[in-house]
PDB file of the backbone (N, CA, C, O) and the ligand in Angstrom, with CONECT records:
HET     ZN  A 101       1
ATOM      1  N   MET A   1       0.912  -1.206   0.068  1.00  0.00           N
ATOM      2  CA  MET A   1      -0.158   0.098  -0.002  1.00  0.00           C
ATOM      3  C   MET A   1       0.929   1.151   0.137  1.00  0.00           C
ATOM      4  O   MET A   1       1.876   1.191   0.923  1.00  0.00           O
ATOM      5  N   PRO A   2       0.540   2.038  -0.869  1.00  0.00           N
ATOM      6  CA  PRO A   2       1.467   3.252  -1.063  1.00  0.00           C
ATOM      7  C   PRO A   2       1.323   4.350   0.365  1.00  0.00           C
ATOM      8  O   PRO A   2       0.293   4.281   1.035  1.00  0.00           O
ATOM      9  N   ILE A   3       2.195   5.131   0.667  1.00  0.00           N
ATOM     10  CA  ILE A   3       1.966   5.980   1.779  1.00  0.00           C
ATOM     11  C   ILE A   3       1.062   6.900   1.663  1.00  0.00           C
ATOM     12  O   ILE A   3       0.330   7.171   2.616  1.00  0.00           O
ATOM     13  N   ASN A   4       0.962   7.555   0.430  1.00  0.00           N
ATOM     14  CA  ASN A   4      -0.178   8.557  -0.052  1.00  0.00           C
ATOM     15  C   ASN A   4      -1.137   8.031  -0.983  1.00  0.00           C
ATOM     16  O   ASN A   4      -1.038   8.102  -2.208  1.00  0.00           O
ATOM     17  N   ALA A   5      -2.074   7.497  -0.331  1.00  0.00           N
ATOM     18  CA  ALA A   5      -3.189   6.609  -1.561  1.00  0.00           C
ATOM     19  C   ALA A   5      -3.706   7.516  -2.541  1.00  0.00           C
ATOM     20  O   ALA A   5      -4.310   7.035  -3.500  1.00  0.00           O
ATOM     21  N   THR A   6      -3.557   8.791  -2.442  1.00  0.00           N
ATOM     22  CA  THR A   6      -4.598   9.756  -3.376  1.00  0.00           C
ATOM     23  C   THR A   6      -3.500  10.017  -4.693  1.00  0.00           C
ATOM     24  O   THR A   6      -3.848  10.453  -5.791  1.00  0.00           O
ATOM     25  N   VAL A   7      -2.128   9.651  -4.316  1.00  0.00           N
ATOM     26  CA  VAL A   7      -1.279   9.842  -5.601  1.00  0.00           C
ATOM     27  C   VAL A   7      -1.108   8.481  -6.349  1.00  0.00           C
ATOM     28  O   VAL A   7      -0.795   7.465  -5.728  1.00  0.00           O
ATOM     29  N   LYS A   8      -1.329   8.485  -7.753  1.00  0.00           N
ATOM     30  CA  LYS A   8      -1.495   7.447  -8.458  1.00  0.00           C
ATOM     31  C   LYS A   8       0.015   7.032  -8.743  1.00  0.00           C
ATOM     32  O   LYS A   8       0.861   7.904  -8.945  1.00  0.00           O
ATOM     33  N   LEU A   9       0.326   5.696  -8.755  1.00  0.00           N
ATOM     34  CA  LEU A   9       1.670   5.429  -9.321  1.00  0.00           C
ATOM     35  C   LEU A   9       1.744   5.078 -10.623  1.00  0.00           C
ATOM     36  O   LEU A   9       0.786   4.603 -11.234  1.00  0.00           O
ATOM     37  N   CYS A  10       2.861   5.284 -11.117  1.00  0.00           N
ATOM     38  CA  CYS A  10       3.091   5.173 -12.885  1.00  0.00           C
ATOM     39  C   CYS A  10       2.733   3.861 -13.142  1.00  0.00           C
ATOM     40  O   CYS A  10       1.706   3.725 -13.808  1.00  0.00           O
ATOM     41  N   GLY A  11       3.345   2.807 -12.769  1.00  0.00           N
ATOM     42  CA  GLY A  11       2.749   1.452 -13.023  1.00  0.00           C
ATOM     43  C   GLY A  11       3.551   0.788 -14.333  1.00  0.00           C
ATOM     44  O   GLY A  11       3.492  -0.404 -14.638  1.00  0.00           O
ATOM     45  N   ALA A  12       4.262   1.747 -14.996  1.00  0.00           N
ATOM     46  CA  ALA A  12       4.785   1.336 -16.282  1.00  0.00           C
ATOM     47  C   ALA A  12       5.759   0.141 -16.040  1.00  0.00           C
ATOM     48  O   ALA A  12       6.422   0.211 -15.006  1.00  0.00           O
ATOM     49  N   ARG A  13       5.934  -0.904 -16.813  1.00  0.00           N
ATOM     50  CA  ARG A  13       6.720  -1.963 -16.874  1.00  0.00           C
ATOM     51  C   ARG A  13       8.176  -1.299 -16.779  1.00  0.00           C
ATOM     52  O   ARG A  13       8.588  -0.736 -17.793  1.00  0.00           O
ATOM     53  N   ALA A  14       9.017  -1.323 -15.591  1.00  0.00           N
ATOM     54  CA  ALA A  14      10.357  -0.755 -15.716  1.00  0.00           C
ATOM     55  C   ALA A  14      11.610  -1.858 -16.046  1.00  0.00           C
ATOM     56  O   ALA A  14      11.600  -3.013 -15.621  1.00  0.00           O
ATOM     57  N   ARG A  15      12.364  -1.452 -16.632  1.00  0.00           N
ATOM     58  CA  ARG A  15      13.541  -2.454 -16.953  1.00  0.00           C
ATOM     59  C   ARG A  15      14.499  -2.462 -15.778  1.00  0.00           C
ATOM     60  O   ARG A  15      15.207  -3.453 -15.594  1.00  0.00           O
ATOM     61  N   GLN A  16      14.553  -1.516 -15.054  1.00  0.00           N
ATOM     62  CA  GLN A  16      15.486  -1.680 -13.993  1.00  0.00           C
ATOM     63  C   GLN A  16      15.250  -2.538 -12.715  1.00  0.00           C
ATOM     64  O   GLN A  16      16.156  -2.808 -11.926  1.00  0.00           O
ATOM     65  N   ASN A  17      14.107  -2.897 -12.591  1.00  0.00           N
ATOM     66  CA  ASN A  17      13.567  -3.698 -11.435  1.00  0.00           C
ATOM     67  C   ASN A  17      12.973  -5.076 -12.169  1.00  0.00           C
ATOM     68  O   ASN A  17      11.836  -5.419 -11.847  1.00  0.00           O
ATOM     69  N   ASN A  18      13.520  -5.674 -12.897  1.00  0.00           N
ATOM     70  CA  ASN A  18      13.004  -7.072 -13.290  1.00  0.00           C
ATOM     71  C   ASN A  18      11.607  -6.779 -13.959  1.00  0.00           C
ATOM     72  O   ASN A  18      10.716  -7.565 -13.636  1.00  0.00           O
ATOM     73  N   HIS A  19      11.291  -5.822 -14.796  1.00  0.00           N
ATOM     74  CA  HIS A  19      10.047  -5.509 -15.285  1.00  0.00           C
ATOM     75  C   HIS A  19       8.910  -5.475 -14.390  1.00  0.00           C
ATOM     76  O   HIS A  19       7.764  -5.661 -14.801  1.00  0.00           O
ATOM     77  N   GLN A  20       9.250  -5.196 -12.935  1.00  0.00           N
ATOM     78  CA  GLN A  20       8.100  -4.835 -11.977  1.00  0.00           C
ATOM     79  C   GLN A  20       7.602  -3.411 -12.475  1.00  0.00           C
ATOM     80  O   GLN A  20       8.223  -2.742 -13.300  1.00  0.00           O
ATOM     81  N   PRO A  21       6.383  -3.016 -11.865  1.00  0.00           N
ATOM     82  CA  PRO A  21       5.662  -1.812 -12.391  1.00  0.00           C
ATOM     83  C   PRO A  21       6.642  -0.768 -11.623  1.00  0.00           C
ATOM     84  O   PRO A  21       7.201  -0.966 -10.545  1.00  0.00           O
ATOM     85  N   CYS A  22       6.712   0.367 -12.421  1.00  0.00           N
ATOM     86  CA  CYS A  22       7.475   1.254 -11.811  1.00  0.00           C
ATOM     87  C   CYS A  22       6.823   2.141 -10.633  1.00  0.00           C
ATOM     88  O   CYS A  22       5.629   2.440 -10.680  1.00  0.00           O
ATOM     89  N   ARG A  23       7.579   2.510  -9.677  1.00  0.00           N
ATOM     90  CA  ARG A  23       7.238   3.038  -8.418  1.00  0.00           C
ATOM     91  C   ARG A  23       7.046   4.461  -8.176  1.00  0.00           C
ATOM     92  O   ARG A  23       6.630   4.960  -7.130  1.00  0.00           O
ATOM     93  N   GLN A  24       7.465   5.198  -9.474  1.00  0.00           N
ATOM     94  CA  GLN A  24       7.254   6.711  -9.363  1.00  0.00           C
ATOM     95  C   GLN A  24       5.866   7.133  -9.200  1.00  0.00           C
ATOM     96  O   GLN A  24       4.939   6.396  -9.533  1.00  0.00           O
ATOM     97  N   PRO A  25       5.681   8.353  -8.674  1.00  0.00           N
ATOM     98  CA  PRO A  25       4.410   8.930  -8.728  1.00  0.00           C
ATOM     99  C   PRO A  25       4.146   9.261 -10.149  1.00  0.00           C
ATOM    100  O   PRO A  25       5.089   9.597 -10.866  1.00  0.00           O
ATOM    101  N   ALA A  26       2.640   9.174 -10.726  1.00  0.00           N
ATOM    102  CA  ALA A  26       2.524   9.448 -11.781  1.00  0.00           C
ATOM    103  C   ALA A  26       2.383  10.941 -11.963  1.00  0.00           C
ATOM    104  O   ALA A  26       2.196  11.614 -10.949  1.00  0.00           O
ATOM    105  N   MET A  27       2.449  11.508 -13.091  1.00  0.00           N
ATOM    106  CA  MET A  27       2.292  13.007 -13.208  1.00  0.00           C
ATOM    107  C   MET A  27       0.906  13.350 -12.982  1.00  0.00           C
ATOM    108  O   MET A  27       0.043  12.477 -13.071  1.00  0.00           O
ATOM    109  N   ARG A  28       0.600  14.633 -12.677  1.00  0.00           N
ATOM    110  CA  ARG A  28      -0.716  15.224 -12.350  1.00  0.00           C
ATOM    111  C   ARG A  28      -1.690  14.888 -13.264  1.00  0.00           C
ATOM    112  O   ARG A  28      -1.397  15.278 -14.394  1.00  0.00           O
ATOM    113  N   ASP A  29      -3.010  14.159 -13.172  1.00  0.00           N
ATOM    114  CA  ASP A  29      -3.739  13.889 -14.326  1.00  0.00           C
ATOM    115  C   ASP A  29      -3.508  13.057 -15.287  1.00  0.00           C
ATOM    116  O   ASP A  29      -4.217  12.976 -16.290  1.00  0.00           O
ATOM    117  N   LYS A  30      -2.268  12.209 -15.017  1.00  0.00           N
ATOM    118  CA  LYS A  30      -1.530  11.332 -16.061  1.00  0.00           C
ATOM    119  C   LYS A  30      -1.542   9.866 -15.435  1.00  0.00           C
ATOM    120  O   LYS A  30      -1.664   9.667 -14.227  1.00  0.00           O
ATOM    121  N   ALA A  31      -1.414   8.950 -16.308  1.00  0.00           N
ATOM    122  CA  ALA A  31      -1.239   7.473 -15.804  1.00  0.00           C
ATOM    123  C   ALA A  31       0.288   7.061 -15.534  1.00  0.00           C
ATOM    124  O   ALA A  31       0.664   6.076 -14.899  1.00  0.00           O
ATOM    125  N   ARG A  32       1.132   8.090 -16.194  1.00  0.00           N
ATOM    126  CA  ARG A  32       2.460   7.733 -16.268  1.00  0.00           C
ATOM    127  C   ARG A  32       3.518   8.585 -15.518  1.00  0.00           C
ATOM    128  O   ARG A  32       3.166   9.764 -15.556  1.00  0.00           O
ATOM    129  N   CYS A  33       4.681   8.419 -14.853  1.00  0.00           N
ATOM    130  CA  CYS A  33       5.618   9.300 -14.522  1.00  0.00           C
ATOM    131  C   CYS A  33       6.249   9.932 -15.503  1.00  0.00           C
ATOM    132  O   CYS A  33       6.082   9.633 -16.685  1.00  0.00           O
ATOM    133  N   ARG A  34       7.209  11.072 -15.007  1.00  0.00           N
ATOM    134  CA  ARG A  34       7.978  11.882 -16.362  1.00  0.00           C
ATOM    135  C   ARG A  34       8.896  10.950 -17.093  1.00  0.00           C
ATOM    136  O   ARG A  34       9.269  11.220 -18.235  1.00  0.00           O
ATOM    137  N   LEU A  35       9.268   9.871 -16.475  1.00  0.00           N
ATOM    138  CA  LEU A  35      10.162   9.025 -17.190  1.00  0.00           C
ATOM    139  C   LEU A  35       9.630   8.034 -17.986  1.00  0.00           C
ATOM    140  O   LEU A  35      10.364   7.323 -18.672  1.00  0.00           O
ATOM    141  N   HIS A  36       8.227   7.892 -17.965  1.00  0.00           N
ATOM    142  CA  HIS A  36       7.507   6.776 -18.838  1.00  0.00           C
ATOM    143  C   HIS A  36       6.411   7.362 -19.630  1.00  0.00           C
ATOM    144  O   HIS A  36       5.342   6.771 -19.784  1.00  0.00           O
ATOM    145  N   GLY A  37       6.681   8.583 -20.162  1.00  0.00           N
ATOM    146  CA  GLY A  37       5.885   9.251 -21.169  1.00  0.00           C
ATOM    147  C   GLY A  37       4.755   9.982 -20.609  1.00  0.00           C
ATOM    148  O   GLY A  37       3.766  10.219 -21.304  1.00  0.00           O
ATOM    149  N   GLY A  38       4.862  10.429 -19.146  1.00  0.00           N
ATOM    150  CA  GLY A  38       3.941  11.337 -18.462  1.00  0.00           C
ATOM    151  C   GLY A  38       3.827  12.822 -19.199  1.00  0.00           C
ATOM    152  O   GLY A  38       2.802  13.460 -19.440  1.00  0.00           O
ATOM    153  N   LYS A  39       5.272  13.182 -19.493  1.00  0.00           N
ATOM    154  CA  LYS A  39       5.409  14.386 -20.032  1.00  0.00           C
ATOM    155  C   LYS A  39       4.842  14.593 -21.477  1.00  0.00           C
ATOM    156  O   LYS A  39       4.453  15.682 -21.898  1.00  0.00           O
ATOM    157  N   CYS A  40       4.838  13.395 -22.207  1.00  0.00           N
ATOM    158  CA  CYS A  40       4.538  13.461 -23.651  1.00  0.00           C
ATOM    159  C   CYS A  40       2.971  13.670 -23.717  1.00  0.00           C
ATOM    160  O   CYS A  40       2.140  13.038 -23.066  1.00  0.00           O
ATOM    161  N   THR A  41       2.684  14.874 -24.808  1.00  0.00           N
ATOM    162  CA  THR A  41       1.630  15.188 -25.137  1.00  0.00           C
ATOM    163  C   THR A  41       1.088  14.928 -26.563  1.00  0.00           C
ATOM    164  O   THR A  41       0.097  15.485 -27.035  1.00  0.00           O
ATOM    165  N   GLY A  42       1.932  13.930 -27.245  1.00  0.00           N
ATOM    166  CA  GLY A  42       1.566  13.826 -28.602  1.00  0.00           C
ATOM    167  C   GLY A  42       2.304  14.474 -29.771  1.00  0.00           C
ATOM    168  O   GLY A  42       3.186  15.293 -29.513  1.00  0.00           O
ATOM    169  N   ALA A  43       2.037  14.196 -30.928  1.00  0.00           N
ATOM    170  CA  ALA A  43       2.556  14.799 -32.041  1.00  0.00           C
ATOM    171  C   ALA A  43       1.926  16.161 -32.172  1.00  0.00           C
ATOM    172  O   ALA A  43       0.702  16.263 -32.087  1.00  0.00           O
ATOM    173  N   LYS A  44       2.752  17.297 -32.389  1.00  0.00           N
ATOM    174  CA  LYS A  44       2.055  18.548 -32.370  1.00  0.00           C
ATOM    175  C   LYS A  44       2.069  18.916 -34.029  1.00  0.00           C
ATOM    176  O   LYS A  44       1.033  19.254 -34.603  1.00  0.00           O
ATOM    177  N   THR A  45       3.374  18.807 -34.720  1.00  0.00           N
ATOM    178  CA  THR A  45       3.221  19.321 -35.899  1.00  0.00           C
ATOM    179  C   THR A  45       2.681  18.485 -36.959  1.00  0.00           C
ATOM    180  O   THR A  45       2.545  17.274 -36.787  1.00  0.00           O
ATOM    181  N   LYS A  46       2.345  19.104 -38.124  1.00  0.00           N
ATOM    182  CA  LYS A  46       1.708  18.387 -39.246  1.00  0.00           C
ATOM    183  C   LYS A  46       2.614  17.199 -39.547  1.00  0.00           C
ATOM    184  O   LYS A  46       2.181  16.048 -39.614  1.00  0.00           O
ATOM    185  N   GLU A  47       3.846  17.520 -39.719  1.00  0.00           N
ATOM    186  CA  GLU A  47       4.916  16.526 -39.837  1.00  0.00           C
ATOM    187  C   GLU A  47       4.782  15.167 -39.113  1.00  0.00           C
ATOM    188  O   GLU A  47       4.691  14.025 -39.565  1.00  0.00           O
ATOM    189  N   GLY A  48       4.799  15.672 -37.766  1.00  0.00           N
ATOM    190  CA  GLY A  48       5.057  14.823 -36.743  1.00  0.00           C
ATOM    191  C   GLY A  48       3.647  14.045 -36.607  1.00  0.00           C
ATOM    192  O   GLY A  48       3.676  12.896 -36.165  1.00  0.00           O
ATOM    193  N   LYS A  49       2.693  14.498 -36.890  1.00  0.00           N
ATOM    194  CA  LYS A  49       1.276  13.752 -36.947  1.00  0.00           C
ATOM    195  C   LYS A  49       1.326  12.700 -38.038  1.00  0.00           C
ATOM    196  O   LYS A  49       0.977  11.536 -37.842  1.00  0.00           O
ATOM    197  N   ILE A  50       1.756  13.143 -39.149  1.00  0.00           N
ATOM    198  CA  ILE A  50       1.788  12.200 -40.279  1.00  0.00           C
ATOM    199  C   ILE A  50       2.805  11.072 -40.064  1.00  0.00           C
ATOM    200  O   ILE A  50       2.559   9.921 -40.425  1.00  0.00           O
ATOM    201  N   ARG A  51       4.004  11.443 -39.440  1.00  0.00           N
ATOM    202  CA  ARG A  51       5.049  10.440 -39.161  1.00  0.00           C
ATOM    203  C   ARG A  51       4.307   9.396 -38.059  1.00  0.00           C
ATOM    204  O   ARG A  51       4.294   8.180 -38.249  1.00  0.00           O
ATOM    205  N   SER A  52       3.790   9.937 -37.068  1.00  0.00           N
ATOM    206  CA  SER A  52       2.997   9.037 -36.091  1.00  0.00           C
ATOM    207  C   SER A  52       2.099   8.186 -36.707  1.00  0.00           C
ATOM    208  O   SER A  52       2.019   7.004 -36.370  1.00  0.00           O
ATOM    209  N   ALA A  53       1.345   8.722 -37.668  1.00  0.00           N
ATOM    210  CA  ALA A  53       0.147   7.881 -38.363  1.00  0.00           C
ATOM    211  C   ALA A  53       0.937   6.671 -39.098  1.00  0.00           C
ATOM    212  O   ALA A  53       0.538   5.507 -39.082  1.00  0.00           O
ATOM    213  N   LYS A  54       2.063   7.099 -39.716  1.00  0.00           N
ATOM    214  CA  LYS A  54       2.616   6.130 -40.770  1.00  0.00           C
ATOM    215  C   LYS A  54       3.131   5.020 -39.889  1.00  0.00           C
ATOM    216  O   LYS A  54       3.094   3.854 -40.283  1.00  0.00           O
ATOM    217  N   ALA A  55       3.664   5.387 -38.577  1.00  0.00           N
ATOM    218  CA  ALA A  55       4.385   4.531 -37.900  1.00  0.00           C
ATOM    219  C   ALA A  55       3.570   3.581 -37.173  1.00  0.00           C
ATOM    220  O   ALA A  55       4.094   2.570 -36.704  1.00  0.00           O
ATOM    221  N   ASN A  56       2.267   3.828 -37.030  1.00  0.00           N
ATOM    222  CA  ASN A  56       1.222   2.989 -36.318  1.00  0.00           C
ATOM    223  C   ASN A  56       0.460   2.358 -37.414  1.00  0.00           C
ATOM    224  O   ASN A  56      -0.369   1.494 -37.130  1.00  0.00           O
ATOM    225  N   LEU A  57       0.646   2.682 -38.544  1.00  0.00           N
ATOM    226  CA  LEU A  57      -0.340   1.719 -39.680  1.00  0.00           C
ATOM    227  C   LEU A  57       0.362   0.500 -39.893  1.00  0.00           C
ATOM    228  O   LEU A  57       1.531   0.408 -40.267  1.00  0.00           O
ATOM    229  N   LYS A  58      -0.624  -0.670 -39.566  1.00  0.00           N
ATOM    230  CA  LYS A  58      -0.181  -2.040 -39.577  1.00  0.00           C
ATOM    231  C   LYS A  58      -0.293  -2.509 -41.119  1.00  0.00           C
ATOM    232  O   LYS A  58       0.670  -2.975 -41.728  1.00  0.00           O
ATOM    233  N   HIS A  59      -1.550  -2.338 -41.671  1.00  0.00           N
ATOM    234  CA  HIS A  59      -1.847  -3.135 -43.031  1.00  0.00           C
ATOM    235  C   HIS A  59      -2.773  -2.229 -43.754  1.00  0.00           C
ATOM    236  O   HIS A  59      -3.036  -2.553 -44.912  1.00  0.00           O
ATOM    237  N   GLY A  60      -3.304  -1.174 -43.287  1.00  0.00           N
ATOM    238  CA  GLY A  60      -4.094  -0.373 -43.950  1.00  0.00           C
ATOM    239  C   GLY A  60      -5.487  -0.952 -44.422  1.00  0.00           C
ATOM    240  O   GLY A  60      -6.153  -0.272 -45.202  1.00  0.00           O
ATOM    241  N   PHE A  61      -5.884  -1.983 -44.054  1.00  0.00           N
ATOM    242  CA  PHE A  61      -7.173  -2.701 -44.447  1.00  0.00           C
ATOM    243  C   PHE A  61      -8.382  -1.872 -44.069  1.00  0.00           C
ATOM    244  O   PHE A  61      -9.377  -1.988 -44.784  1.00  0.00           O
ATOM    245  N   TYR A  62      -8.415  -1.109 -43.109  1.00  0.00           N
ATOM    246  CA  TYR A  62      -9.404  -0.236 -42.420  1.00  0.00           C
ATOM    247  C   TYR A  62      -9.138   1.218 -42.779  1.00  0.00           C
ATOM    248  O   TYR A  62      -9.803   2.014 -42.116  1.00  0.00           O
ATOM    249  N   THR A  63      -8.389   1.695 -43.599  1.00  0.00           N
ATOM    250  CA  THR A  63      -8.083   3.167 -43.826  1.00  0.00           C
ATOM    251  C   THR A  63      -9.297   3.515 -44.445  1.00  0.00           C
ATOM    252  O   THR A  63     -10.059   2.639 -44.852  1.00  0.00           O
ATOM    253  N   LYS A  64      -9.573   4.840 -44.565  1.00  0.00           N
ATOM    254  CA  LYS A  64     -10.679   5.436 -45.293  1.00  0.00           C
ATOM    255  C   LYS A  64     -10.805   5.068 -46.673  1.00  0.00           C
ATOM    256  O   LYS A  64     -11.906   4.813 -47.162  1.00  0.00           O
ATOM    257  N   GLU A  65      -9.599   5.022 -47.410  1.00  0.00           N
ATOM    258  CA  GLU A  65      -9.388   4.784 -48.625  1.00  0.00           C
ATOM    259  C   GLU A  65      -9.679   3.315 -49.242  1.00  0.00           C
ATOM    260  O   GLU A  65     -10.212   3.070 -50.325  1.00  0.00           O
ATOM    261  N   ALA A  66      -9.164   2.345 -48.221  1.00  0.00           N
ATOM    262  CA  ALA A  66      -9.521   0.983 -48.465  1.00  0.00           C
ATOM    263  C   ALA A  66     -11.078   0.587 -48.189  1.00  0.00           C
ATOM    264  O   ALA A  66     -11.710  -0.165 -48.930  1.00  0.00           O
ATOM    265  N   LEU A  67     -11.528   1.110 -47.186  1.00  0.00           N
ATOM    266  CA  LEU A  67     -13.147   1.199 -46.909  1.00  0.00           C
ATOM    267  C   LEU A  67     -13.823   1.489 -48.058  1.00  0.00           C
ATOM    268  O   LEU A  67     -14.681   0.729 -48.508  1.00  0.00           O
ATOM    269  N   ALA A  68     -13.418   2.847 -48.737  1.00  0.00           N
ATOM    270  CA  ALA A  68     -14.305   3.349 -49.677  1.00  0.00           C
ATOM    271  C   ALA A  68     -14.258   2.526 -50.899  1.00  0.00           C
ATOM    272  O   ALA A  68     -15.257   2.281 -51.577  1.00  0.00           O
ATOM    273  N   GLU A  69     -12.938   2.061 -51.190  1.00  0.00           N
ATOM    274  CA  GLU A  69     -12.699   1.229 -52.493  1.00  0.00           C
ATOM    275  C   GLU A  69     -13.553   0.003 -52.337  1.00  0.00           C
ATOM    276  O   GLU A  69     -14.307  -0.249 -53.277  1.00  0.00           O
ATOM    277  N   ARG A  70     -13.554  -0.764 -51.341  1.00  0.00           N
ATOM    278  CA  ARG A  70     -14.439  -2.108 -51.213  1.00  0.00           C
ATOM    279  C   ARG A  70     -15.910  -1.709 -51.221  1.00  0.00           C
ATOM    280  O   ARG A  70     -16.737  -2.527 -51.623  1.00  0.00           O
ATOM    281  N   GLU A  71     -16.298  -0.465 -50.788  1.00  0.00           N
ATOM    282  CA  GLU A  71     -17.797  -0.163 -50.588  1.00  0.00           C
ATOM    283  C   GLU A  71     -18.066   0.107 -52.198  1.00  0.00           C
ATOM    284  O   GLU A  71     -19.127  -0.255 -52.705  1.00  0.00           O
ATOM    285  N   LEU A  72     -16.984   0.801 -53.007  1.00  0.00           N
ATOM    286  CA  LEU A  72     -17.366   0.992 -54.496  1.00  0.00           C
ATOM    287  C   LEU A  72     -17.458  -0.239 -55.221  1.00  0.00           C
ATOM    288  O   LEU A  72     -18.186  -0.372 -56.205  1.00  0.00           O
ATOM    289  N   MET A  73     -16.679  -1.205 -54.715  1.00  0.00           N
ATOM    290  CA  MET A  73     -16.717  -2.658 -55.501  1.00  0.00           C
ATOM    291  C   MET A  73     -17.970  -3.211 -55.243  1.00  0.00           C
ATOM    292  O   MET A  73     -18.693  -3.634 -56.145  1.00  0.00           O
ATOM    293  N   ARG A  74     -18.271  -3.232 -54.046  1.00  0.00           N
ATOM    294  CA  ARG A  74     -19.704  -3.881 -53.713  1.00  0.00           C
ATOM    295  C   ARG A  74     -20.759  -3.242 -54.446  1.00  0.00           C
ATOM    296  O   ARG A  74     -21.575  -3.982 -54.993  1.00  0.00           O
ATOM    297  N   GLU A  75     -20.892  -1.956 -54.558  1.00  0.00           N
ATOM    298  CA  GLU A  75     -21.905  -1.064 -55.407  1.00  0.00           C
ATOM    299  C   GLU A  75     -21.650  -1.502 -56.824  1.00  0.00           C
ATOM    300  O   GLU A  75     -22.638  -1.736 -57.520  1.00  0.00           O
ATOM    301  N   MET A  76     -20.393  -1.648 -57.359  1.00  0.00           N
ATOM    302  CA  MET A  76     -20.424  -1.930 -58.851  1.00  0.00           C
ATOM    303  C   MET A  76     -20.956  -3.574 -58.875  1.00  0.00           C
ATOM    304  O   MET A  76     -21.584  -3.968 -59.858  1.00  0.00           O
ATOM    305  N   LEU A  77     -20.731  -4.287 -57.993  1.00  0.00           N
ATOM    306  CA  LEU A  77     -21.258  -5.741 -58.296  1.00  0.00           C
ATOM    307  C   LEU A  77     -22.748  -5.672 -58.219  1.00  0.00           C
ATOM    308  O   LEU A  77     -23.430  -6.316 -59.016  1.00  0.00           O
ATOM    309  N   LYS A  78     -23.341  -4.843 -57.199  1.00  0.00           N
ATOM    310  CA  LYS A  78     -24.866  -4.831 -57.324  1.00  0.00           C
ATOM    311  C   LYS A  78     -25.412  -4.430 -58.524  1.00  0.00           C
ATOM    312  O   LYS A  78     -26.361  -5.011 -59.050  1.00  0.00           O
ATOM    313  N   TRP A  79     -24.722  -3.229 -59.095  1.00  0.00           N
ATOM    314  CA  TRP A  79     -25.143  -2.766 -60.454  1.00  0.00           C
ATOM    315  C   TRP A  79     -25.048  -3.965 -61.517  1.00  0.00           C
ATOM    316  O   TRP A  79     -25.976  -4.227 -62.282  1.00  0.00           O
ATOM    317  N   ARG A  80     -24.051  -4.542 -61.493  1.00  0.00           N
ATOM    318  CA  ARG A  80     -23.905  -5.777 -62.518  1.00  0.00           C
ATOM    319  C   ARG A  80     -25.039  -6.779 -62.444  1.00  0.00           C
ATOM    320  O   ARG A  80     -25.648  -7.297 -63.380  1.00  0.00           O
ATOM    321  N   ASP A  81     -25.211  -6.961 -61.030  1.00  0.00           N
ATOM    322  CA  ASP A  81     -26.274  -8.118 -60.779  1.00  0.00           C
ATOM    323  C   ASP A  81     -27.590  -7.565 -61.388  1.00  0.00           C
ATOM    324  O   ASP A  81     -28.265  -8.314 -62.094  1.00  0.00           O
ATOM    325  N   ASN A  82     -27.959  -6.379 -61.165  1.00  0.00           N
ATOM    326  CA  ASN A  82     -29.021  -5.532 -61.470  1.00  0.00           C
ATOM    327  C   ASN A  82     -29.153  -5.685 -63.107  1.00  0.00           C
ATOM    328  O   ASN A  82     -30.114  -6.254 -63.624  1.00  0.00           O
ATOM    329  N   LEU A  83     -28.273  -5.217 -63.715  1.00  0.00           N
ATOM    330  CA  LEU A  83     -28.086  -5.374 -64.991  1.00  0.00           C
ATOM    331  C   LEU A  83     -28.388  -6.886 -65.788  1.00  0.00           C
ATOM    332  O   LEU A  83     -29.057  -6.979 -66.817  1.00  0.00           O
ATOM    333  N   GLU A  84     -27.780  -7.967 -65.116  1.00  0.00           N
ATOM    334  CA  GLU A  84     -28.052  -9.345 -65.426  1.00  0.00           C
ATOM    335  C   GLU A  84     -29.250  -9.644 -65.282  1.00  0.00           C
ATOM    336  O   GLU A  84     -29.616 -10.596 -65.971  1.00  0.00           O
ATOM    337  N   CYS A  85     -30.262  -9.017 -64.411  1.00  0.00           N
ATOM    338  CA  CYS A  85     -31.657  -9.198 -64.216  1.00  0.00           C
ATOM    339  C   CYS A  85     -32.294  -8.776 -65.428  1.00  0.00           C
ATOM    340  O   CYS A  85     -33.078  -9.503 -66.038  1.00  0.00           O
ATOM    341  N   LEU A  86     -31.941  -7.482 -65.836  1.00  0.00           N
ATOM    342  CA  LEU A  86     -32.622  -6.754 -66.989  1.00  0.00           C
ATOM    343  C   LEU A  86     -32.475  -7.657 -68.314  1.00  0.00           C
ATOM    344  O   LEU A  86     -33.373  -7.780 -69.148  1.00  0.00           O
ATOM    345  N   LEU A  87     -31.421  -8.168 -68.373  1.00  0.00           N
ATOM    346  CA  LEU A  87     -31.119  -8.815 -69.823  1.00  0.00           C
ATOM    347  C   LEU A  87     -31.764 -10.229 -70.121  1.00  0.00           C
ATOM    348  O   LEU A  87     -31.574 -10.778 -71.207  1.00  0.00           O
TER     349      LEU A  87
HETATM  350 ZN    ZN A 101       7.373   5.321 -14.486  1.00  0.00          ZN2+
END
């Protein structure tokens, strides 16, 4: 039990102590301490946001473009099926 129960502990897996949770107090209104990303506020610049999005893209199956393309394909197949009914 921490001495001051109102202060949240960081809890990030620390490399220093055999991957046990970090025992530093978390930063105010944050879940992590200053050493484990508590200071980080995310990408700010346009370039940084693009870089971040690129770094986190796994396969792009659910990107807006991929979803729109599949939707278009479904629509085209529907039209084709309707045409075949008319012939
Ligand atoms: Zn920490």
